[in-house]
DOTOR-408496 format. One record per residue (C-alpha): residue number from 1; x, y, z. Coordinates in Angstrom, 3 decimals, padded with zeros to 6 digits. Layout:
! residues N
+------+----------+----------+----------+
: resi :       c1 :       c2 :       c3 :
+------+----------+----------+----------+
:  NUM :        X :        Y :        Z :
...
+------+----------+----------+----------+
***
This chain:
! residues 492
+------+----------+----------+----------+
: resi :       c1 :       c2 :       c3 :
+------+----------+----------+----------+
:    1 : -050.686 :  053.095 : -021.592 :
:    2 : -050.891 :  051.090 : -018.368 :
:    3 : -049.270 :  047.708 : -017.839 :
:    4 : -052.642 :  046.348 : -016.677 :
:    5 : -054.294 :  047.278 : -019.963 :
:    6 : -051.490 :  045.705 : -021.997 :
:    7 : -051.753 :  042.514 : -019.951 :
:    8 : -055.520 :  042.476 : -020.438 :
:    9 : -055.082 :  042.734 : -024.221 :
:   10 : -052.552 :  039.906 : -024.265 :
:   11 : -054.733 :  037.737 : -022.021 :
:   12 : -057.799 :  038.239 : -024.248 :
:   13 : -055.769 :  037.426 : -027.330 :
:   14 : -054.459 :  034.179 : -025.893 :
:   15 : -057.925 :  033.211 : -024.717 :
:   16 : -059.022 :  033.459 : -028.346 :
:   17 : -056.118 :  031.241 : -029.457 :
:   18 : -056.949 :  028.653 : -026.797 :
:   19 : -060.579 :  028.564 : -027.959 :
:   20 : -059.371 :  027.917 : -031.519 :
:   21 : -057.094 :  025.144 : -030.276 :
:   22 : -059.983 :  023.452 : -028.468 :
:   23 : -061.975 :  023.217 : -031.693 :
:   24 : -059.060 :  022.179 : -033.914 :
:   25 : -057.694 :  019.519 : -031.553 :
:   26 : -060.871 :  017.468 : -031.191 :
:   27 : -060.193 :  013.772 : -031.857 :
:   28 : -056.548 :  014.658 : -032.449 :
:   29 : -053.907 :  012.018 : -033.035 :
:   30 : -050.230 :  012.039 : -033.942 :
:   31 : -051.257 :  012.350 : -037.594 :
:   32 : -053.254 :  015.457 : -036.677 :
:   33 : -050.327 :  016.924 : -034.756 :
:   34 : -047.721 :  016.247 : -037.459 :
:   35 : -049.618 :  016.626 : -040.770 :
:   36 : -053.055 :  018.051 : -039.962 :
:   37 : -054.377 :  014.875 : -041.657 :
:   38 : -053.372 :  016.627 : -044.909 :
:   39 : -056.692 :  018.474 : -045.055 :
:   40 : -055.658 :  022.154 : -044.785 :
:   41 : -057.110 :  024.497 : -047.456 :
:   42 : -054.198 :  025.903 : -049.504 :
:   43 : -055.395 :  029.519 : -049.255 :
:   44 : -055.547 :  029.264 : -045.453 :
:   45 : -051.985 :  027.954 : -045.331 :
:   46 : -050.793 :  030.691 : -047.729 :
:   47 : -052.274 :  033.520 : -045.680 :
:   48 : -051.064 :  032.077 : -042.370 :
:   49 : -047.542 :  031.587 : -043.708 :
:   50 : -047.217 :  035.356 : -044.142 :
:   51 : -047.272 :  035.806 : -040.384 :
:   52 : -045.056 :  032.774 : -039.812 :
:   53 : -042.483 :  034.089 : -042.296 :
:   54 : -042.408 :  037.633 : -040.979 :
:   55 : -042.570 :  037.163 : -037.187 :
:   56 : -041.906 :  039.766 : -034.515 :
:   57 : -038.497 :  040.491 : -036.056 :
:   58 : -040.106 :  041.854 : -039.210 :
:   59 : -042.803 :  043.649 : -037.241 :
:   60 : -040.242 :  045.632 : -035.228 :
:   61 : -036.866 :  045.418 : -036.961 :
:   62 : -037.818 :  045.980 : -040.608 :
:   63 : -039.578 :  049.339 : -040.051 :
:   64 : -036.755 :  050.416 : -037.728 :
:   65 : -034.045 :  049.394 : -040.215 :
:   66 : -035.177 :  052.032 : -042.725 :
:   67 : -033.446 :  054.786 : -040.736 :
:   68 : -030.043 :  053.131 : -041.183 :
:   69 : -030.355 :  051.218 : -044.463 :
:   70 : -033.176 :  053.009 : -046.323 :
:   71 : -035.293 :  050.439 : -048.207 :
:   72 : -032.366 :  048.279 : -049.296 :
:   73 : -034.056 :  045.308 : -047.605 :
:   74 : -036.254 :  045.063 : -050.721 :
:   75 : -033.224 :  043.713 : -052.568 :
:   76 : -033.337 :  040.708 : -050.243 :
:   77 : -037.115 :  040.438 : -050.714 :
:   78 : -036.644 :  040.210 : -054.492 :
:   79 : -034.303 :  037.307 : -053.853 :
:   80 : -036.933 :  035.779 : -051.553 :
:   81 : -039.376 :  035.684 : -054.470 :
:   82 : -036.917 :  033.816 : -056.695 :
:   83 : -036.294 :  031.353 : -053.856 :
:   84 : -040.011 :  030.642 : -053.419 :
:   85 : -040.295 :  029.769 : -057.117 :
:   86 : -037.524 :  027.182 : -056.723 :
:   87 : -039.265 :  025.730 : -053.659 :
:   88 : -042.585 :  025.448 : -055.500 :
:   89 : -041.128 :  023.885 : -058.642 :
:   90 : -038.300 :  021.706 : -057.253 :
:   91 : -038.593 :  020.933 : -053.536 :
:   92 : -042.351 :  020.566 : -053.004 :
:   93 : -042.740 :  017.946 : -055.769 :
:   94 : -039.874 :  015.990 : -054.193 :
:   95 : -041.410 :  016.046 : -050.709 :
:   96 : -044.868 :  015.035 : -051.916 :
:   97 : -043.482 :  012.279 : -054.137 :
:   98 : -041.728 :  010.717 : -051.124 :
:   99 : -044.778 :  011.313 : -048.857 :
:  100 : -042.579 :  012.774 : -046.120 :
:  101 : -043.626 :  013.848 : -042.636 :
:  102 : -040.171 :  015.188 : -041.801 :
:  103 : -038.461 :  016.566 : -044.896 :
:  104 : -035.088 :  015.306 : -043.619 :
:  105 : -036.287 :  011.808 : -044.398 :
:  106 : -035.136 :  012.639 : -047.941 :
:  107 : -031.543 :  012.717 : -046.720 :
:  108 : -031.953 :  009.259 : -045.212 :
:  109 : -033.263 :  007.836 : -048.479 :
:  110 : -030.607 :  009.600 : -050.558 :
:  111 : -027.488 :  009.219 : -048.371 :
:  112 : -028.117 :  007.265 : -045.161 :
:  113 : -028.740 :  007.690 : -041.445 :
:  114 : -025.752 :  009.947 : -040.695 :
:  115 : -026.824 :  012.475 : -043.331 :
:  116 : -030.437 :  012.234 : -042.198 :
:  117 : -029.672 :  012.979 : -038.564 :
:  118 : -027.072 :  015.629 : -039.452 :
:  119 : -029.652 :  017.515 : -041.521 :
:  120 : -032.255 :  017.240 : -038.766 :
:  121 : -029.705 :  018.380 : -036.166 :
:  122 : -028.858 :  021.501 : -038.154 :
:  123 : -032.533 :  022.278 : -038.490 :
:  124 : -032.967 :  021.941 : -034.734 :
:  125 : -030.199 :  024.380 : -033.849 :
:  126 : -031.067 :  026.735 : -036.725 :
:  127 : -034.743 :  026.997 : -035.918 :
:  128 : -034.217 :  027.022 : -032.159 :
:  129 : -031.720 :  029.879 : -032.423 :
:  130 : -033.714 :  031.877 : -034.963 :
:  131 : -036.982 :  031.565 : -033.084 :
:  132 : -035.293 :  032.356 : -029.782 :
:  133 : -034.030 :  035.644 : -031.232 :
:  134 : -037.525 :  036.458 : -032.499 :
:  135 : -039.088 :  035.641 : -029.151 :
:  136 : -036.368 :  037.556 : -027.312 :
:  137 : -037.273 :  040.694 : -029.241 :
:  138 : -040.901 :  040.481 : -028.145 :
:  139 : -040.082 :  039.427 : -024.593 :
:  140 : -037.870 :  042.517 : -024.251 :
:  141 : -040.800 :  044.760 : -025.187 :
:  142 : -043.286 :  042.952 : -022.934 :
:  143 : -040.862 :  043.000 : -020.023 :
:  144 : -039.981 :  046.689 : -020.445 :
:  145 : -043.560 :  047.898 : -020.805 :
:  146 : -045.538 :  045.430 : -018.686 :
:  147 : -043.875 :  042.971 : -016.335 :
:  148 : -040.906 :  045.023 : -015.151 :
:  149 : -043.194 :  047.563 : -013.481 :
:  150 : -044.574 :  044.713 : -011.356 :
:  151 : -041.140 :  043.501 : -010.320 :
:  152 : -041.343 :  040.379 : -012.518 :
:  153 : -037.978 :  039.238 : -013.901 :
:  154 : -037.161 :  038.890 : -017.586 :
:  155 : -036.806 :  035.127 : -017.162 :
:  156 : -040.322 :  034.924 : -015.732 :
:  157 : -041.629 :  036.950 : -018.684 :
:  158 : -040.186 :  034.371 : -021.074 :
:  159 : -041.601 :  031.486 : -019.017 :
:  160 : -045.084 :  033.022 : -019.205 :
:  161 : -044.762 :  033.571 : -022.963 :
:  162 : -043.650 :  030.024 : -023.759 :
:  163 : -046.184 :  028.473 : -021.359 :
:  164 : -049.006 :  030.240 : -023.197 :
:  165 : -047.762 :  028.928 : -026.545 :
:  166 : -047.509 :  025.407 : -025.143 :
:  167 : -051.092 :  025.501 : -023.882 :
:  168 : -052.627 :  026.010 : -027.315 :
:  169 : -050.271 :  023.803 : -029.366 :
:  170 : -049.611 :  020.679 : -027.272 :
:  171 : -052.701 :  018.788 : -028.502 :
:  172 : -053.617 :  020.016 : -031.971 :
:  173 : -050.083 :  020.664 : -033.230 :
:  174 : -049.788 :  021.758 : -036.847 :
:  175 : -053.558 :  021.678 : -037.427 :
:  176 : -054.024 :  024.269 : -034.695 :
:  177 : -051.020 :  026.300 : -035.890 :
:  178 : -052.408 :  026.601 : -039.441 :
:  179 : -055.574 :  028.234 : -038.069 :
:  180 : -053.907 :  030.388 : -035.410 :
:  181 : -051.325 :  031.610 : -037.949 :
:  182 : -054.180 :  032.912 : -040.101 :
:  183 : -055.603 :  034.921 : -037.206 :
:  184 : -052.158 :  036.171 : -036.218 :
:  185 : -051.358 :  037.320 : -039.769 :
:  186 : -054.613 :  039.269 : -039.871 :
:  187 : -053.837 :  041.063 : -036.601 :
:  188 : -050.269 :  041.863 : -037.668 :
:  189 : -051.175 :  043.377 : -041.033 :
:  190 : -054.078 :  045.277 : -039.498 :
:  191 : -051.709 :  046.777 : -036.929 :
:  192 : -049.355 :  048.060 : -039.629 :
:  193 : -052.190 :  049.481 : -041.719 :
:  194 : -053.813 :  051.226 : -038.754 :
:  195 : -050.476 :  052.709 : -037.664 :
:  196 : -049.894 :  054.150 : -041.134 :
:  197 : -053.424 :  055.543 : -041.128 :
:  198 : -052.883 :  057.146 : -037.736 :
:  199 : -049.625 :  058.787 : -038.843 :
:  200 : -051.312 :  060.168 : -041.974 :
:  201 : -054.110 :  061.570 : -039.824 :
:  202 : -051.654 :  063.135 : -037.357 :
:  203 : -049.765 :  064.788 : -040.243 :
:  204 : -053.055 :  065.804 : -041.915 :
:  205 : -052.147 :  064.121 : -045.218 :
:  206 : -053.804 :  061.505 : -047.409 :
:  207 : -052.329 :  058.098 : -048.157 :
:  208 : -051.460 :  059.273 : -051.689 :
:  209 : -049.610 :  062.259 : -050.248 :
:  210 : -047.808 :  059.965 : -047.798 :
:  211 : -046.651 :  057.760 : -050.675 :
:  212 : -045.338 :  060.862 : -052.476 :
:  213 : -043.459 :  061.979 : -049.360 :
:  214 : -041.786 :  058.587 : -049.064 :
:  215 : -040.889 :  058.540 : -052.780 :
:  216 : -039.280 :  061.986 : -052.497 :
:  217 : -037.322 :  060.997 : -049.397 :
:  218 : -033.858 :  059.395 : -049.552 :
:  219 : -035.349 :  056.716 : -047.278 :
:  220 : -037.013 :  055.211 : -050.374 :
:  221 : -033.662 :  054.242 : -051.945 :
:  222 : -033.658 :  050.476 : -052.350 :
:  223 : -031.356 :  049.436 : -055.217 :
:  224 : -027.577 :  049.651 : -054.862 :
:  225 : -025.394 :  048.714 : -057.846 :
:  226 : -022.531 :  051.191 : -057.287 :
:  227 : -019.935 :  049.285 : -055.268 :
:  228 : -019.707 :  045.513 : -055.681 :
:  229 : -017.469 :  045.292 : -052.619 :
:  230 : -020.036 :  046.936 : -050.294 :
:  231 : -022.270 :  044.864 : -048.041 :
:  232 : -025.469 :  046.338 : -049.546 :
:  233 : -024.606 :  045.609 : -053.209 :
:  234 : -027.745 :  044.437 : -055.067 :
:  235 : -026.590 :  041.026 : -056.255 :
:  236 : -025.241 :  040.134 : -052.821 :
:  237 : -028.638 :  040.835 : -051.283 :
:  238 : -030.588 :  039.206 : -054.127 :
:  239 : -028.605 :  035.949 : -054.191 :
:  240 : -028.416 :  035.885 : -050.410 :
:  241 : -032.175 :  036.426 : -050.133 :
:  242 : -032.863 :  033.664 : -052.636 :
:  243 : -030.666 :  031.178 : -050.778 :
:  244 : -032.009 :  032.232 : -047.375 :
:  245 : -035.534 :  031.533 : -048.618 :
:  246 : -034.590 :  028.144 : -050.029 :
:  247 : -032.997 :  027.248 : -046.687 :
:  248 : -035.257 :  028.964 : -044.142 :
:  249 : -038.434 :  027.886 : -045.933 :
:  250 : -037.715 :  025.067 : -048.395 :
:  251 : -035.258 :  023.193 : -046.158 :
:  252 : -036.997 :  024.110 : -042.905 :
:  253 : -039.341 :  021.612 : -041.274 :
:  254 : -041.360 :  024.396 : -039.647 :
:  255 : -042.342 :  026.101 : -042.904 :
:  256 : -042.596 :  022.951 : -045.010 :
:  257 : -044.713 :  021.180 : -042.418 :
:  258 : -047.456 :  023.724 : -043.070 :
:  259 : -047.209 :  023.168 : -046.830 :
:  260 : -047.328 :  019.407 : -046.385 :
:  261 : -050.737 :  019.721 : -044.695 :
:  262 : -052.279 :  020.670 : -048.064 :
:  263 : -054.410 :  018.040 : -049.817 :
:  264 : -052.032 :  017.483 : -052.742 :
:  265 : -048.981 :  018.851 : -054.547 :
:  266 : -051.015 :  021.139 : -056.821 :
:  267 : -052.672 :  022.888 : -053.879 :
:  268 : -049.313 :  023.156 : -052.101 :
:  269 : -047.804 :  024.835 : -055.185 :
:  270 : -050.745 :  027.239 : -055.462 :
:  271 : -050.203 :  028.066 : -051.808 :
:  272 : -046.484 :  028.735 : -052.308 :
:  273 : -046.850 :  030.842 : -055.459 :
:  274 : -049.680 :  033.024 : -054.130 :
:  275 : -047.865 :  033.420 : -050.824 :
:  276 : -044.605 :  034.484 : -052.532 :
:  277 : -046.297 :  037.211 : -054.588 :
:  278 : -048.203 :  038.531 : -051.586 :
:  279 : -045.088 :  038.556 : -049.408 :
:  280 : -043.298 :  041.005 : -051.736 :
:  281 : -046.035 :  043.592 : -051.206 :
:  282 : -046.281 :  042.847 : -047.484 :
:  283 : -042.561 :  043.546 : -046.975 :
:  284 : -042.893 :  046.774 : -048.961 :
:  285 : -045.806 :  047.608 : -046.660 :
:  286 : -043.541 :  047.232 : -043.600 :
:  287 : -040.778 :  049.337 : -045.164 :
:  288 : -043.308 :  052.030 : -046.033 :
:  289 : -044.368 :  052.079 : -042.374 :
:  290 : -040.714 :  052.486 : -041.370 :
:  291 : -040.230 :  055.435 : -043.705 :
:  292 : -043.402 :  057.071 : -042.360 :
:  293 : -042.202 :  056.639 : -038.761 :
:  294 : -038.954 :  058.477 : -039.519 :
:  295 : -040.706 :  061.174 : -041.584 :
:  296 : -043.207 :  061.691 : -038.765 :
:  297 : -040.387 :  061.924 : -036.212 :
:  298 : -038.644 :  064.593 : -038.277 :
:  299 : -041.944 :  066.457 : -038.748 :
:  300 : -042.722 :  066.438 : -035.024 :
:  301 : -039.160 :  066.955 : -033.777 :
:  302 : -039.105 :  063.603 : -031.992 :
:  303 : -035.661 :  062.452 : -030.842 :
:  304 : -035.095 :  058.800 : -031.703 :
:  305 : -032.663 :  056.536 : -029.785 :
:  306 : -029.216 :  056.073 : -031.298 :
:  307 : -026.113 :  053.954 : -030.782 :
:  308 : -022.841 :  055.688 : -029.795 :
:  309 : -021.767 :  055.502 : -033.470 :
:  310 : -024.768 :  057.622 : -034.496 :
:  311 : -026.902 :  054.881 : -036.092 :
:  312 : -030.496 :  054.455 : -034.965 :
:  313 : -031.384 :  051.687 : -032.506 :
:  314 : -033.709 :  050.095 : -035.041 :
:  315 : -035.532 :  047.672 : -032.741 :
:  316 : -036.717 :  050.481 : -030.444 :
:  317 : -038.176 :  052.900 : -032.995 :
:  318 : -041.640 :  051.380 : -033.538 :
:  319 : -042.198 :  050.408 : -029.851 :
:  320 : -041.301 :  053.926 : -028.692 :
:  321 : -043.748 :  055.465 : -031.154 :
:  322 : -046.540 :  053.145 : -030.137 :
:  323 : -046.067 :  052.974 : -026.385 :
:  324 : -044.104 :  056.009 : -025.218 :
:  325 : -045.092 :  058.824 : -027.568 :
:  326 : -048.233 :  060.949 : -027.565 :
:  327 : -049.835 :  058.904 : -030.345 :
:  328 : -052.608 :  057.778 : -028.015 :
:  329 : -053.927 :  054.605 : -026.414 :
:  330 : -055.518 :  053.228 : -029.583 :
:  331 : -052.250 :  052.937 : -031.471 :
:  332 : -050.645 :  051.319 : -028.415 :
:  333 : -053.359 :  048.652 : -028.342 :
:  334 : -052.964 :  048.062 : -032.073 :
:  335 : -049.187 :  047.724 : -031.684 :
:  336 : -049.420 :  045.224 : -028.820 :
:  337 : -051.880 :  043.041 : -030.738 :
:  338 : -049.723 :  043.143 : -033.854 :
:  339 : -046.541 :  042.449 : -031.904 :
:  340 : -047.926 :  039.498 : -029.984 :
:  341 : -049.507 :  038.081 : -033.155 :
:  342 : -046.256 :  038.425 : -035.080 :
:  343 : -044.180 :  036.848 : -032.343 :
:  344 : -046.324 :  033.839 : -031.640 :
:  345 : -047.114 :  033.013 : -035.271 :
:  346 : -043.430 :  032.088 : -035.500 :
:  347 : -042.872 :  030.573 : -032.059 :
:  348 : -045.879 :  028.229 : -032.048 :
:  349 : -044.907 :  026.726 : -035.396 :
:  350 : -041.347 :  026.306 : -034.165 :
:  351 : -042.342 :  024.299 : -031.097 :
:  352 : -044.499 :  022.052 : -033.264 :
:  353 : -041.832 :  021.600 : -035.955 :
:  354 : -039.051 :  020.860 : -033.469 :
:  355 : -041.264 :  018.288 : -031.775 :
:  356 : -042.038 :  016.739 : -035.173 :
:  357 : -038.383 :  016.543 : -036.175 :
:  358 : -037.160 :  015.024 : -032.899 :
:  359 : -040.000 :  012.475 : -032.885 :
:  360 : -039.600 :  011.407 : -036.514 :
:  361 : -035.868 :  011.905 : -037.115 :
:  362 : -034.279 :  010.753 : -033.864 :
:  363 : -036.683 :  008.244 : -032.313 :
:  364 : -037.917 :  004.847 : -033.437 :
:  365 : -041.521 :  004.601 : -032.247 :
:  366 : -042.793 :  002.057 : -034.782 :
:  367 : -043.494 : -000.572 : -032.122 :
:  368 : -045.194 :  001.826 : -029.693 :
:  369 : -048.933 :  001.829 : -029.102 :
:  370 : -050.847 :  004.919 : -030.205 :
:  371 : -051.239 :  006.087 : -026.601 :
:  372 : -047.532 :  005.689 : -025.930 :
:  373 : -046.688 :  007.594 : -029.109 :
:  374 : -048.860 :  010.482 : -027.959 :
:  375 : -047.237 :  010.460 : -024.494 :
:  376 : -043.757 :  010.525 : -026.039 :
:  377 : -044.744 :  013.369 : -028.341 :
:  378 : -046.072 :  015.423 : -025.407 :
:  379 : -042.879 :  014.864 : -023.408 :
:  380 : -040.800 :  016.026 : -026.371 :
:  381 : -043.016 :  019.099 : -026.670 :
:  382 : -042.260 :  019.989 : -023.039 :
:  383 : -038.509 :  019.445 : -023.507 :
:  384 : -038.499 :  021.634 : -026.626 :
:  385 : -040.329 :  024.380 : -024.720 :
:  386 : -037.704 :  024.296 : -021.965 :
:  387 : -034.905 :  024.413 : -024.556 :
:  388 : -036.526 :  027.478 : -026.132 :
:  389 : -036.696 :  029.140 : -022.709 :
:  390 : -033.012 :  028.495 : -022.012 :
:  391 : -031.932 :  029.746 : -025.439 :
:  392 : -033.890 :  033.003 : -025.148 :
:  393 : -032.351 :  033.747 : -021.752 :
:  394 : -028.818 :  032.989 : -023.024 :
:  395 : -029.293 :  035.279 : -026.039 :
:  396 : -030.606 :  038.027 : -023.764 :
:  397 : -027.137 :  038.443 : -022.286 :
:  398 : -025.009 :  037.681 : -025.360 :
:  399 : -026.554 :  039.354 : -028.438 :
:  400 : -026.155 :  043.054 : -029.135 :
:  401 : -027.048 :  044.016 : -032.727 :
:  402 : -030.370 :  044.332 : -034.589 :
:  403 : -032.497 :  041.201 : -034.364 :
:  404 : -033.059 :  040.908 : -038.113 :
:  405 : -029.296 :  040.995 : -038.738 :
:  406 : -028.692 :  038.386 : -036.041 :
:  407 : -031.322 :  036.052 : -037.490 :
:  408 : -030.026 :  036.321 : -041.048 :
:  409 : -026.369 :  035.981 : -040.078 :
:  410 : -027.084 :  032.914 : -037.978 :
:  411 : -029.018 :  031.472 : -040.913 :
:  412 : -025.991 :  031.829 : -043.197 :
:  413 : -023.955 :  029.670 : -040.805 :
:  414 : -026.452 :  027.017 : -039.730 :
:  415 : -028.425 :  026.513 : -042.934 :
:  416 : -025.307 :  026.310 : -045.136 :
:  417 : -024.729 :  022.573 : -044.514 :
:  418 : -028.403 :  021.888 : -045.227 :
:  419 : -028.132 :  023.806 : -048.493 :
:  420 : -025.044 :  021.796 : -049.457 :
:  421 : -026.632 :  018.458 : -048.534 :
:  422 : -029.874 :  018.986 : -050.445 :
:  423 : -028.118 :  020.583 : -053.432 :
:  424 : -025.706 :  017.643 : -053.677 :
:  425 : -028.536 :  015.160 : -053.336 :
:  426 : -030.594 :  016.764 : -056.109 :
:  427 : -027.851 :  017.850 : -058.533 :
:  428 : -025.342 :  014.998 : -058.227 :
:  429 : -025.623 :  011.277 : -058.860 :
:  430 : -022.801 :  010.503 : -056.448 :
:  431 : -023.171 :  009.090 : -052.968 :
:  432 : -020.786 :  010.401 : -050.293 :
:  433 : -019.515 :  008.145 : -047.533 :
:  434 : -022.313 :  008.575 : -045.054 :
:  435 : -020.253 :  008.316 : -041.843 :
:  436 : -018.069 :  011.304 : -042.881 :
:  437 : -020.969 :  013.653 : -043.589 :
:  438 : -021.232 :  015.040 : -040.012 :
:  439 : -017.562 :  016.082 : -040.079 :
:  440 : -018.004 :  017.950 : -043.366 :
:  441 : -021.091 :  019.704 : -042.039 :
:  442 : -019.263 :  020.816 : -038.887 :
:  443 : -016.174 :  022.003 : -040.734 :
:  444 : -018.083 :  024.033 : -043.332 :
:  445 : -019.610 :  026.653 : -040.962 :
:  446 : -016.266 :  026.987 : -039.142 :
:  447 : -014.433 :  027.778 : -042.393 :
:  448 : -017.269 :  030.103 : -043.464 :
:  449 : -017.120 :  032.030 : -040.195 :
:  450 : -013.346 :  032.470 : -040.570 :
:  451 : -013.749 :  033.728 : -044.146 :
:  452 : -016.501 :  036.146 : -043.121 :
:  453 : -014.523 :  037.539 : -040.182 :
:  454 : -011.406 :  038.147 : -042.276 :
:  455 : -012.991 :  038.935 : -045.672 :
:  456 : -011.711 :  042.529 : -045.901 :
:  457 : -008.126 :  041.472 : -045.244 :
:  458 : -008.294 :  038.394 : -047.478 :
:  459 : -010.100 :  039.964 : -050.441 :
:  460 : -008.726 :  043.508 : -050.467 :
:  461 : -011.594 :  045.357 : -048.813 :
:  462 : -014.423 :  043.145 : -050.098 :
:  463 : -017.193 :  042.789 : -047.490 :
:  464 : -019.077 :  039.515 : -047.479 :
:  465 : -022.833 :  039.904 : -047.073 :
:  466 : -025.590 :  037.335 : -047.266 :
:  467 : -023.661 :  035.467 : -049.960 :
:  468 : -021.929 :  033.802 : -047.013 :
:  469 : -024.744 :  031.257 : -047.151 :
:  470 : -023.731 :  030.337 : -050.720 :
:  471 : -020.095 :  030.047 : -049.659 :
:  472 : -021.065 :  027.810 : -046.740 :
:  473 : -023.224 :  025.591 : -048.934 :
:  474 : -020.514 :  025.406 : -051.602 :
:  475 : -017.896 :  024.297 : -049.081 :
:  476 : -020.261 :  021.534 : -047.928 :
:  477 : -020.927 :  020.540 : -051.548 :
:  478 : -017.218 :  020.355 : -052.349 :
:  479 : -016.563 :  018.309 : -049.206 :
:  480 : -019.296 :  015.858 : -050.155 :
:  481 : -017.830 :  015.591 : -053.672 :
:  482 : -014.376 :  014.765 : -052.337 :
:  483 : -015.760 :  011.956 : -050.200 :
:  484 : -018.160 :  010.511 : -052.754 :
:  485 : -018.219 :  007.292 : -054.641 :
:  486 : -020.079 :  006.735 : -057.889 :
:  487 : -023.372 :  004.958 : -057.381 :
:  488 : -024.580 :  003.538 : -060.661 :
:  489 : -027.964 :  002.641 : -059.213 :
:  490 : -028.942 :  006.277 : -058.601 :
:  491 : -030.799 :  008.115 : -061.300 :
:  492 : -030.507 :  011.833 : -062.037 :
+------+----------+----------+----------+
***
């Protein structure tokens, strides 16, 4: 598959996104950019959030992870579902009741300005880092298969990617993102389905027979209750998945900003509940694709790339099948469309959410004219884009392991203070000394990282998994308790 053809596909796809942005950004204002004027249909938001939740990391890393971890990722997905229920029943009613644009405004009302800005700061670094890893994964593929052959540097590849995102989000903001996410989700799921269909055709088997092959394979193993000290123990993954969802969706401005564009709380809850059910099956869909890729490789005698320790290089499995095997041009086109859709459904929302948070949480623009507010917002959008570029390039030369593992591990460290802050605010009637909150929120991830690094030595061979997020949040909660004073005016 030629680099020219790949570039033509990407160019056509972005032209379509730009056309959508032109229509959705007509008569746009700051309210349009930040809240979509609260007119988004709930079903549109629900479908689009699938793509925003999965991203390029899921598109590439989840299928590839099956070779090393079987389908154990479903344990985390089960926890995701529980987390979405908590978001729908606890957090969304809170956000709508307070009529928030930035969800971190809750921390200001509950604790004060230090807590408010600390929560917003942790969101900024969490989302910037997570989205940079996702974009890095896609940029690596685009650079290897397209731009490198033309002598274009990796850094230039990232600049082109982010510039294209900026073009279709800088005016319409979240209103545009809601519509483009829907299109991107459709392309991503279609790519997975068509790839599975192609593999079945190449192996001359039906879909029912393919399901039977996966069920009979050890790759289908997904539940692990044997060793509570192991990193893949069920309850570690389940609880970790639940907390990751609460943090990376319920306490994340990017994901909640889409929900807050719904007309009312009831539509937002319908969106969240329908989305959570659908997402379970979508993740199983991706894992099924991964199992089929490995079964097909074994059937055809295809040698897959491995690390020196013998484990598969998960993030290269699907791209190699689509772009370097003899599977044909059609599957390569499908893969590129799915990959680009998956990547940018996450990145475009991130740029919008980071702009929203900086504008609303760190600046006081109440006395600005509407035109000046729009100018300030556009400048922030440019600065955020440049920060994303720098972060992707830094991660290119510092990260080594699977992207999905990097994203989730980083989430356990950076979202822990947010989890502790919101949990304390909702569950406790105490009010911590506001000026000390930043110190607690800095200390908590440091202690958590130390515990994680030395867990085997400290706990007699016990390996900490995604429950590190709970530990991090608990340390923050305890710190807030120690520095709290009773506030008799607060109600439970």
